[in-house]
Steps between C-alpha positions, in 0.01 A plus 500: 500500500712586195320654208537318169603665161155455359340671797742786482430548129131501575541776756711705269219476230271640760702813525322622174163497678319841478384483862751684720419297803568181323839629367599614863411145633695328226800739545504414871507128434781516241699722745438235763621229272818711451820393319355190331258721312776725367600306185139458396434860563791612293384272216144643515643860487644439170222285350217730626621862473152628578556366863858614527412781739317277744766225480774747562325606820481143617868430415604810678316396817669152494843623435488821684370341823780245484763772456345703769530212747873460388559868546342495846730223604793695356441819693406342824869542593645828624601753238871408491412131440261551205659334191497772231592259222208260585263794526603628163458179326165456673390827348629380154312168539167692505561622141685183396330205672731245349820681586802277555636671806799263561629577152496874561659450838775302323540791249566738789746248648686489166510879470642524851763230439612694182543819702684318768764384239549841400547637851758258627559409854594829646322807389394832648149629533548739224665247273211257564226763419671612177554127392141406564367819320734443196386138486129563515464822305776462241570129450146374557325807364245557786351839443205725587196461275461866398303416188216294660533617869142386594512147373399260762782275413747758638385404843501117484840365592502215250427733208773743621741209486374388157502842341780672692272803538296645789424794717716632795359258762502181296860564366612590856340162599715319255813686626403422866441132448829449321690721745360328798621166353837665501485601863491866419359736759210618282152637576215645287424857554138613424546861442187680379473480119817291450632175645874456572738245641727602792842335564611595851807378692754665722713595220267560205151636468336566168153501332453313176244626244417159306260671272768728365773241428613448852603865548672554836348780718595668829260605764521857369403377149202332640397801703537718183270268309240502768507890529475530120213254481310705757504249776737692730769311697470295817760249618229235531465503114838332481417240767508127419168355363423166672389223262136528589506865387689425164219241426227750586652768275532244210133425535403861512676552166318213347158607649549852339556347152203248524290786617585695179433187299162458668591156605294481825560129554878542537469843668271346766717187559826695525328732745427202710853397499588843645239453773693188594834677511373840619468418868872576553594689191443861629776743439652718235409263224128575569558848347611356171160416334502403130776451252824678477696276724 
């Protein structure tokens, strides 16, 4: 039987009860009601700031559980069939519940179409990489956020597109999503400490450092970076990162930031997201805890 607005409001008022057992029971009922309670909870969060913490917890359970279910469905496929773009926007929807995903997908379509116009019909792999890099990092102004590296918005795809700033993995994600629309042979590379994009074809192989203006690197350049950073070099560090692993690494970056901010609600929820993904996400990416990628 549907719960009416007046009943939901009455339950929300009871969240202020001093009895923890009562609060726990009411919280459970509101979570059970689900999406229809969200607008009224948001309203109460503004009007009754003294209850904001409790309301935030209820909202997180409602939204977070729904996203967990979507994530579970997304990753039920094999690694090579997990949709990276859908997963990235799903993570963004956790922080931005009202995110208009189709608008951002259309923005990526437009960016790709503009690059395609610049490339022409017949273009070599090297020319394609240089054209895409020039378009994104010069014309469009995408850049590494060196001033505020540990901002959470550096990891959410919608905000990276809005602000044209991000960290290595999020800027690489933008490069990947546009390049794949163009049919380029691209893959993410989850090196320890720094995320890159690899273009690999029979005639042309190169690594793209999206955090540093799309700089083009050879395998020797990558090995030199890893040695200087103290990781040592192993061939597997330059292997393709499957979509599942890229999503896990994005979440680990966010969890590290929310931990520093002492935001246990978001830290806990995003850890649950990793648990959904983690069944098949073992590999080199597991070594890359925290930010810096």
